[in-house]
C-alpha positions, 0 to 999 in steps of 0.5 A: 279860140286863143290858139286858132286866132294866135296861130293865125296871126303868126302865120300872117305876120310870117307871110308879110315878113318881107313887106314889114322889114322893107317898110321899117328899113326904108323908114329907118334909112330914109333921107337925112336932114344933111342930104336934103340940105345939099340937094337944096344947095345943088338945086340953088347953084344949078339955078344960079348957073342957068342965070349966068352967061357962060361966055360972059362969066366963064370963070364964075360958071366954071367955079359953080360947076365944080361946087356942083359936082363936088355936092353931087359926088358927096350925095352919091356917097351918102346914098351909096352907103345908106343903100349898102346898109339898107341892103344888109339890114333888109337880108338879115332882118328878113332871114331872122324874122322867118326863122324866129316865125318859123320856129315860133309855129313849129313849137306851137304845132309840137306843143298843142299837137294833141289839142284841136283848134276847133271842133266841127261835127264829124259829118261835116268833114266826112271824107277828110275827117281823119287827115284833118284832125291828124295828130289829135284823134278827135273826130271832127276836129282841126288839128294845129298842124293842119291849121298852120298848113292851110293858114300858111298857104292862105296868108303866102297867097295873100301876101303875093297878091298884095305885094303884086297888086299894090307894091309893083307896077304891072307894066314895068314889073318894078316895085312902086315902094320908094326905094332907097336910091329913089327917095333922093330923087323923090326928095328933090322933086318935092324940095323943087315944087316948094322952092318953085311955089315960094 
């Protein structure tokens, strides 16, 4: 029974590797406190600029505009660096985890090739008894190779459904998860709403 559950767990984790990596990397590379401060500063400068008449106080308006442009450039550099690093890490960790999980499943299949995962009465699996029990040779037994194949197929179908259903916008075909580029916008929206409340 432990073999059945462990191989099922490995198949599910293997199928959900892209989502696991995406959540983990997005959490690690979230917007820094420094970026939030810069966004708040940019928002306050923009608010101050809106209150200044460009005709009456052109010099002050131009000075604030230069300061705002400088802050926006720094925010773009920080976001670009974060995006670059996160994309490299997503790529690396996704393939490493797929490799490790695949190797683990192959090792399990090899080490337990003669042990059935579960045994049914042979007549219940009648037309496929020999295929399902291969290579164990136990009549009515489900081999680890067949079990891993079936759980991998089902897990991947489930992962595709979950990703499509919960993490993509069906109308646009885009990801609903806050991407690294959207985190700054999301943070700015939250900060703007908080500032308007106060």
